[in-house]
C-alpha positions as CSV (number, residue, x, y, z in Angstrom):
1,M,-49.7,-42.6,-64.6
2,F,-46.2,-43.1,-66.1
3,D,-47.7,-43.0,-69.6
4,T,-44.8,-41.0,-71.1
5,L,-42.1,-43.1,-69.5
6,S,-43.9,-46.4,-70.4
7,E,-44.2,-45.4,-74.0
8,K,-40.5,-44.5,-74.3
9,L,-39.3,-47.6,-72.6
10,E,-41.6,-49.8,-74.8
11,G,-39.9,-48.2,-77.9
12,V,-36.5,-49.1,-76.5
13,F,-37.5,-52.7,-75.9
14,K,-39.1,-53.1,-79.2
15,T,-35.8,-52.1,-80.9
16,L,-34.0,-54.6,-78.7
17,R,-36.3,-57.4,-79.5
18,G,-35.8,-56.7,-83.2
19,H,-32.1,-57.7,-82.9
20,G,-31.6,-61.3,-83.7
21,K,-28.5,-61.3,-81.5
22,L,-27.6,-58.9,-78.7
23,T,-24.1,-57.4,-78.4
24,E,-22.6,-55.3,-75.7
25,Q,-22.8,-52.4,-78.2
26,N,-26.5,-52.5,-78.9
27,I,-27.2,-53.0,-75.2
28,K,-25.2,-49.8,-74.6
29,D,-27.1,-47.9,-77.3
30,S,-30.4,-49.1,-75.8
31,L,-29.4,-48.0,-72.4
32,K,-28.6,-44.5,-73.7
33,E,-32.2,-44.3,-74.6
34,V,-33.3,-45.7,-71.3
35,R,-31.1,-43.0,-69.5
36,R,-32.7,-40.3,-71.7
37,A,-36.2,-41.6,-70.9
38,L,-35.6,-41.6,-67.2
39,L,-34.1,-38.1,-67.1
40,E,-37.0,-36.7,-69.2
41,A,-39.3,-38.4,-66.6
42,D,-37.7,-36.2,-64.0
43,V,-36.0,-39.0,-62.2
44,N,-33.1,-37.9,-60.0
45,F,-29.9,-37.9,-62.1
46,K,-27.9,-39.9,-59.4
47,V,-30.6,-42.5,-59.3
48,V,-30.6,-42.7,-63.2
49,K,-26.8,-43.1,-63.2
50,Q,-26.8,-46.0,-60.7
51,F,-29.9,-47.6,-62.4
52,V,-28.3,-47.6,-65.8
53,A,-24.9,-48.9,-64.5
54,N,-26.7,-51.8,-62.6
55,V,-28.7,-52.7,-65.7
56,E,-25.7,-52.6,-68.0
57,A,-23.6,-54.8,-65.7
58,K,-26.4,-57.4,-65.5
59,A,-27.6,-57.2,-69.1
60,S,-24.1,-57.6,-70.5
61,G,-23.5,-60.8,-68.7
62,Q,-22.9,-64.0,-70.7
63,E,-26.3,-65.6,-69.7
64,T,-28.2,-62.7,-71.3
65,L,-26.1,-62.5,-74.4
66,R,-26.4,-66.3,-75.0
67,S,-30.1,-66.4,-74.2
68,I,-32.6,-67.7,-76.7
69,S,-34.7,-64.5,-76.2
70,P,-32.1,-61.9,-75.3
71,G,-34.5,-58.9,-75.7
72,E,-36.8,-60.4,-73.1
73,Q,-33.9,-61.1,-70.8
74,V,-33.0,-57.4,-70.9
75,V,-36.6,-56.4,-70.1
76,K,-36.5,-58.8,-67.1
77,V,-33.2,-57.1,-65.9
78,V,-34.8,-53.7,-66.2
79,H,-38.0,-54.9,-64.4
80,D,-35.9,-56.3,-61.5
81,E,-33.9,-53.1,-61.3
82,L,-37.1,-51.0,-61.3
83,I,-38.4,-53.1,-58.4
84,A,-35.1,-52.4,-56.5
85,V,-35.2,-48.7,-57.1
86,L,-38.9,-48.5,-56.0
87,G,-37.9,-50.2,-52.7
88,G,-37.8,-54.0,-53.3
89,Q,-40.4,-55.1,-50.8
90,N,-43.7,-53.6,-49.8
91,A,-43.4,-51.6,-46.5
92,P,-46.8,-51.9,-44.7
93,I,-48.1,-49.4,-42.2
94,A,-47.3,-50.8,-38.8
95,F,-48.8,-49.9,-35.4
96,R,-46.9,-50.8,-32.2
97,S,-49.9,-50.4,-29.9
98,T,-53.6,-49.6,-29.7
99,P,-54.7,-47.0,-30.6
100,G,-52.3,-46.8,-33.5
101,K,-51.1,-43.2,-34.2
102,L,-50.5,-42.0,-37.7
103,L,-49.1,-38.5,-38.2
104,V,-49.7,-36.9,-41.6
105,C,-47.5,-34.0,-42.6
106,G,-46.5,-32.1,-45.7
107,L,-46.7,-28.7,-47.5
108,Q,-49.9,-26.9,-48.0
109,G,-51.7,-28.0,-51.2
110,S,-50.2,-31.5,-51.2
111,G,-53.5,-33.1,-50.4
112,K,-53.0,-33.9,-46.7
113,T,-56.6,-33.4,-45.5
114,T,-58.2,-35.5,-48.2
115,L,-55.5,-38.1,-47.7
116,C,-56.4,-38.4,-44.1
117,A,-60.0,-39.3,-45.1
118,K,-58.7,-41.8,-47.7
119,I,-56.6,-43.5,-45.1
120,A,-59.6,-43.5,-42.6
121,L,-61.8,-45.1,-45.3
122,H,-59.1,-47.7,-46.1
123,Y,-59.1,-48.8,-42.4
124,K,-62.9,-48.6,-42.1
125,K,-63.2,-51.1,-44.9
126,K,-61.0,-53.4,-42.8
127,N,-63.6,-53.2,-40.0
128,A,-61.5,-50.8,-37.9
129,R,-62.9,-47.8,-36.1
130,P,-60.6,-44.9,-37.1
131,L,-60.6,-41.4,-35.7
132,M,-59.4,-38.3,-37.6
133,V,-57.9,-35.4,-35.7
134,A,-58.2,-31.8,-37.0
135,A,-54.9,-30.3,-35.8
136,D,-54.5,-27.7,-38.6
137,I,-55.8,-24.6,-37.0
138,Y,-54.1,-22.1,-39.4
139,R,-55.5,-22.8,-42.9
140,P,-59.0,-21.3,-43.2
141,A,-61.7,-24.0,-43.2
142,A,-59.2,-26.9,-42.7
143,V,-61.1,-28.1,-39.7
144,K,-64.5,-27.8,-41.5
145,Q,-63.1,-29.7,-44.5
146,L,-62.0,-32.6,-42.4
147,Q,-65.4,-32.7,-40.6
148,V,-67.3,-32.7,-44.0
149,L,-65.1,-35.5,-45.2
150,G,-65.7,-37.4,-41.9
151,K,-69.4,-37.2,-42.4
152,Q,-69.1,-38.5,-46.0
153,I,-67.4,-41.7,-44.8
154,D,-69.0,-41.8,-41.3
155,V,-65.8,-41.4,-39.4
156,P,-65.6,-39.2,-36.2
157,V,-63.4,-36.1,-36.3
158,F,-61.8,-34.8,-33.1
159,H,-61.1,-31.1,-32.5
160,V,-60.9,-28.9,-29.5
161,D,-60.0,-25.2,-29.2
162,K,-56.4,-25.6,-28.2
163,K,-52.9,-25.5,-29.7
164,P,-52.1,-28.4,-32.1
165,P,-49.8,-30.4,-29.8
166,Q,-52.5,-30.4,-27.1
167,I,-55.2,-31.2,-29.6
168,C,-53.3,-34.3,-30.7
169,E,-52.5,-35.4,-27.1
170,D,-56.2,-35.0,-26.1
171,A,-57.2,-37.0,-29.2
172,V,-55.2,-40.0,-28.2
173,E,-56.9,-40.0,-24.8
174,Y,-60.3,-39.7,-26.5
175,A,-59.5,-42.6,-28.8
176,R,-58.3,-44.7,-26.0
177,A,-61.5,-44.0,-24.0
178,N,-63.8,-44.7,-26.9
179,N,-61.9,-47.8,-28.3
180,L,-61.1,-46.0,-31.6
181,H,-58.1,-47.2,-33.8
182,P,-56.2,-45.9,-35.7
183,V,-55.9,-42.2,-34.9
184,I,-55.0,-40.2,-38.0
185,F,-53.6,-36.7,-37.4
186,D,-54.1,-34.0,-40.0
187,T,-51.4,-31.3,-39.3
188,A,-50.8,-27.9,-40.7
189,G,-48.7,-27.2,-43.8
190,R,-47.0,-24.1,-45.2
191,L,-46.3,-22.9,-48.7
192,H,-42.6,-23.7,-47.9
193,I,-40.6,-25.4,-45.2
194,D,-40.0,-23.0,-42.3
195,T,-38.8,-23.2,-38.7
196,E,-42.2,-22.6,-37.2
197,L,-43.8,-25.5,-39.1
198,M,-41.0,-27.9,-38.1
199,D,-40.9,-26.8,-34.5
200,E,-44.7,-27.5,-34.2
201,L,-44.3,-30.9,-35.8
202,R,-41.4,-31.8,-33.5
203,N,-43.6,-30.8,-30.6
204,I,-46.5,-32.9,-31.7
205,K,-44.2,-35.9,-32.3
206,S,-42.8,-35.6,-28.7
207,K,-46.3,-35.4,-27.3
208,I,-47.9,-38.4,-29.0
209,N,-45.0,-40.6,-30.1
210,P,-46.6,-41.6,-33.4
211,D,-46.1,-45.1,-34.8
212,E,-46.1,-43.7,-38.3
213,I,-45.0,-40.3,-39.6
214,L,-46.1,-40.1,-43.3
215,L,-45.1,-37.3,-45.5
216,V,-47.6,-36.4,-48.2
217,A,-45.9,-35.3,-51.4
218,D,-47.5,-34.1,-54.6
219,A,-46.2,-36.4,-57.4
220,M,-46.8,-33.8,-60.0
221,T,-44.0,-31.6,-58.5
222,G,-41.4,-34.2,-59.5
223,Q,-38.0,-33.5,-58.0
224,D,-39.4,-30.8,-55.7
225,A,-41.4,-33.6,-54.0
226,V,-38.1,-35.5,-53.5
227,N,-36.4,-32.4,-52.0
228,V,-39.3,-31.8,-49.6
229,A,-39.2,-35.4,-48.5
230,T,-35.4,-35.1,-47.8
231,Q,-35.9,-31.9,-45.7
232,F,-38.9,-33.3,-43.7
233,N,-37.0,-36.6,-43.1
234,E,-33.9,-34.7,-41.7
235,T,-36.2,-33.1,-39.1
236,L,-38.8,-35.7,-38.3
237,D,-37.2,-39.1,-39.3
238,L,-40.2,-40.1,-41.4
239,T,-41.4,-43.7,-41.5
240,G,-42.7,-43.4,-45.1
241,V,-44.0,-41.3,-47.9
242,V,-47.4,-41.1,-49.6
243,L,-47.5,-39.7,-53.2
244,T,-50.7,-37.9,-54.1
245,K,-52.0,-37.0,-57.6
246,L,-50.1,-40.0,-59.1
247,D,-52.9,-40.4,-61.6
248,G,-52.0,-36.9,-63.1
249,D,-48.3,-37.6,-63.3
250,A,-47.4,-39.0,-66.7
251,R,-43.6,-38.9,-65.9
252,G,-43.1,-40.6,-62.6
253,G,-39.9,-39.0,-61.5
254,A,-40.9,-38.6,-57.8
255,A,-42.0,-42.2,-57.4
256,L,-38.8,-43.5,-59.0
257,S,-36.5,-41.2,-56.9
258,I,-37.9,-40.9,-53.4
259,R,-36.8,-44.3,-51.9
260,Q,-33.3,-44.0,-53.3
261,V,-32.7,-40.4,-52.3
262,T,-34.4,-40.4,-48.9
263,G,-34.0,-44.1,-47.9
264,K,-37.7,-44.0,-46.8
265,P,-40.3,-46.3,-48.4
266,L,-43.3,-45.3,-50.4
267,K,-46.2,-46.7,-48.4
268,L,-49.4,-45.5,-50.1
269,V,-50.3,-43.8,-53.4
270,S,-53.3,-41.7,-54.2
271,V,-54.5,-42.5,-57.7
272,G,-57.6,-40.4,-58.2
273,E,-60.0,-37.9,-56.7
274,K,-62.5,-40.3,-55.1
275,L,-61.9,-41.1,-51.4
276,S,-61.6,-44.8,-52.4
277,D,-58.8,-44.0,-54.8
278,L,-55.9,-45.0,-52.5
279,E,-53.6,-48.0,-53.0
280,V,-51.0,-49.7,-50.9
281,F,-47.7,-49.3,-52.7
282,Y,-46.1,-52.5,-54.0
283,P,-42.8,-52.0,-55.9
284,E,-43.2,-55.1,-58.0
285,R,-46.7,-54.2,-59.2
286,M,-45.7,-50.6,-59.9
287,A,-42.6,-51.8,-61.9
288,S,-45.0,-54.0,-64.0
289,R,-47.3,-51.1,-64.7
290,I,-44.4,-48.9,-65.8
291,L,-43.3,-51.6,-68.3
292,G,-46.9,-52.0,-69.6
293,M,-47.2,-55.5,-68.1
294,G,-50.4,-54.7,-66.2
295,D,-51.2,-55.4,-62.6
296,I,-53.7,-58.3,-62.4
297,V,-53.2,-58.7,-58.6
298,S,-54.3,-55.2,-57.8
299,L,-57.2,-55.6,-60.2
300,V,-58.4,-58.7,-58.4
301,E,-58.0,-56.9,-55.0
302,K,-60.1,-54.0,-56.3
303,A,-62.8,-56.4,-57.4
304,Q,-62.8,-58.1,-54.0
305,E,-63.1,-54.8,-52.2
306,T,-65.9,-53.4,-54.4
307,I,-68.0,-56.3,-55.6
308,D,-70.9,-57.4,-53.3
309,V,-70.5,-61.1,-52.8
310,K,-74.3,-61.7,-52.3
311,E,-75.0,-59.8,-55.5
312,A,-72.3,-61.8,-57.4
313,E,-73.9,-65.1,-56.2
314,K,-77.3,-64.0,-57.4
315,L,-75.9,-63.1,-60.7
316,E,-74.2,-66.5,-61.0
317,K,-77.6,-68.2,-60.4
318,K,-79.2,-66.1,-63.1
319,L,-76.4,-66.9,-65.5
320,R,-76.9,-70.6,-64.8
321,K,-80.6,-70.3,-65.4
322,D,-80.2,-68.0,-68.4
323,T,-82.4,-65.3,-66.8
324,L,-80.1,-62.3,-67.1
325,T,-82.0,-59.0,-67.5
326,L,-81.1,-55.4,-68.3
327,E,-81.6,-54.6,-64.6
328,D,-78.9,-57.1,-63.8
329,F,-76.7,-55.5,-66.5
330,Y,-77.2,-52.1,-64.9
331,Q,-76.3,-53.4,-61.4
332,Q,-73.0,-54.8,-62.9
333,L,-72.2,-51.4,-64.4
334,Q,-72.6,-49.9,-60.9
335,Q,-70.2,-52.4,-59.4
336,L,-67.7,-51.7,-62.2
337,K,-67.8,-48.0,-61.6
338,K,-66.8,-48.5,-58.0
339,M,-63.6,-50.0,-59.1
340,G,-62.5,-46.7,-60.8
341,S,-62.4,-45.4,-64.4
342,L,-62.6,-47.8,-67.3
343,E,-59.2,-46.7,-68.5
344,S,-57.5,-47.4,-65.2
345,I,-59.1,-50.9,-65.0
346,L,-58.1,-51.8,-68.6
347,K,-54.5,-50.7,-67.9
348,M,-54.2,-53.3,-65.1
349,I,-54.8,-56.1,-67.6
350,P,-51.5,-57.5,-68.9
351,G,-51.0,-56.5,-72.6
352,V,-53.8,-54.0,-72.7
353,S,-51.9,-50.9,-71.5
354,S,-49.9,-50.5,-74.7
355,A,-52.8,-51.5,-76.9
356,I,-55.1,-48.7,-75.7
357,R,-52.4,-46.0,-75.4
358,D,-53.6,-44.1,-78.4
359,V,-57.2,-45.0,-78.0
360,Q,-59.6,-42.5,-76.5
361,I,-61.7,-44.3,-73.9
362,D,-65.2,-42.8,-73.9
363,E,-66.2,-42.9,-70.3
364,S,-69.4,-40.9,-71.1
365,S,-70.7,-43.9,-73.2
366,M,-71.2,-45.8,-69.9
367,K,-73.3,-42.9,-68.6
368,R,-75.4,-43.0,-71.8
369,V,-76.0,-46.7,-71.3
370,E,-77.1,-46.1,-67.7
371,A,-79.5,-43.3,-68.9
372,I,-81.0,-45.6,-71.5
373,I,-81.6,-48.4,-69.0
374,L,-83.0,-46.0,-66.3
375,S,-85.5,-44.6,-68.9
376,M,-87.1,-48.1,-69.3
377,T,-89.9,-49.4,-67.2
378,P,-89.2,-52.4,-64.9
379,D,-91.1,-54.7,-67.4
380,E,-89.0,-53.4,-70.3
381,R,-85.8,-54.1,-68.4
382,A,-86.9,-57.6,-67.5
383,K,-88.2,-58.4,-71.0
384,P,-86.4,-56.3,-73.7
385,T,-88.3,-58.3,-76.4
386,I,-91.4,-56.1,-75.8
387,L,-89.5,-52.9,-76.9
388,N,-91.2,-51.9,-80.1
389,G,-90.5,-48.8,-82.2
390,S,-92.6,-46.4,-80.2
391,R,-91.1,-47.6,-76.9
392,R,-87.6,-47.2,-78.2
393,A,-88.4,-43.7,-79.3
394,R,-89.7,-42.8,-75.9
395,I,-86.6,-44.3,-74.2
396,A,-84.3,-42.3,-76.5
397,A,-86.1,-39.1,-75.7
398,G,-86.2,-39.8,-72.0
399,S,-82.5,-40.6,-71.8
400,G,-81.3,-37.8,-74.1
401,T,-79.9,-40.3,-76.6
402,S,-80.8,-41.5,-80.1
403,V,-82.9,-44.5,-81.2
404,Q,-79.8,-45.8,-82.9
405,E,-78.0,-45.8,-79.5
406,V,-80.9,-47.6,-77.9
407,N,-80.9,-50.2,-80.7
408,R,-77.1,-50.7,-80.3
409,L,-77.4,-51.4,-76.6
410,L,-80.2,-53.9,-77.2
411,R,-78.1,-55.7,-79.9
412,Q,-75.1,-55.8,-77.6
413,F,-77.3,-57.2,-74.8
414,E,-78.7,-59.9,-77.1
415,Q,-75.2,-60.9,-78.3
416,M,-74.1,-61.2,-74.7
417,Q,-77.0,-63.4,-73.9
418,K,-76.2,-65.7,-76.9
419,M,-72.6,-65.8,-75.8
420,I,-73.6,-66.8,-72.2
421,K,-75.8,-69.6,-73.7
422,Q,-72.8,-70.9,-75.7
423,M,-70.6,-70.8,-72.6
424,R,-73.1,-72.7,-70.6
425,G,-73.3,-75.4,-73.3
426,G,-69.6,-75.6,-73.7
427,K,-69.8,-74.6,-77.4
428,F,-68.1,-71.2,-76.8
429,N,-65.1,-72.7,-75.0
430,K,-64.6,-75.5,-77.5
431,K,-64.8,-73.2,-80.5
432,M,-62.6,-70.4,-79.0
433,M,-60.0,-72.5,-77.2
434,P,-59.7,-75.9,-79.0
435,G,-56.4,-76.7,-77.3
436,L,-58.1,-76.9,-73.9
437,F,-60.8,-79.3,-74.9
438,P,-59.3,-82.5,-76.5
439,G,-61.7,-84.6,-78.5
């Protein structure tokens, strides 16, 4: 996500920081590179022009030029301007009544049906009782796909053998009668925008009066996504846009253009294939990610959503008593996996994004660790000290790994236990962070 753009902007800022003193000329030279980076990222040219003009006006001010760290000041100006381009403030989904009605529209192939399930799961985690409505009667197996997704997340799917506007109207009554909220409508798409598609969506809108009309746009189509958003907005007066496949878009042109071109906010972004890979869109957090500053707030929120509080309390007690086992280690790996890929987690940590840009993150190594632990008996997981040579050979064979990999895991686990002991005794903290422990 934004990797190419982030890398190029980082190069520009590195050059700027190298100047002992900033002048209007070297700011102009740097902004030429910023302009080129944004255009190559497929950002709308009008947005780029305005963005660069705004940054130049602010960065050339006397406060920046006289600053002790002028390079950092320019980075701050760019950061603030990125936030403005992305919408400034978070625009949350808002429901005027119960049941709340959320109409999902877009072209075929943009990921509407899967997104409906992601939104439903998002609300289910908040203890809501969502209902999904299968109103796409044209695409083969569209209804079946939504029903399968509904089963996976245990969310009901409404469908009757009628025309889409009537299906949607009946669904609202069904939700009201069964105390379900919100109602998420999956509508039909086409390979291109046509009169028939828009007429049907207008008809559905008049029947149900939705609180939210969200356009689903494929981030990987760049400016095409922006053009589609403009056309849908002219017909339906969208309340917001959702970008899908953002994890596969290394450029970011659609995300950086949609708000400025359409005037409609980005409300959600889909950042992976799992049904849990949906994020509320925050302009400030996204701007920080683009500039390689990480996103620690989103990381904490992910942890809060996925980590079992009771399990965390149990682990804390074990750490205090120094009784951590390989079984506990395995359970923590499972919790970590729920938060997403290791690479996506690391990139949310400030300063790490640029450090791992050229590093290949071996996600399969985690699977090998799991296989090794699962090939152990309960006694072996509880007491790794009993693992002699023959046991290690058996574990390696059972997990499809080598004895060397088994030995490496056991060494790492032993080192972790030693580190925990040092932290409990205060030795680790005093040695590693002397400034925090006077005397």
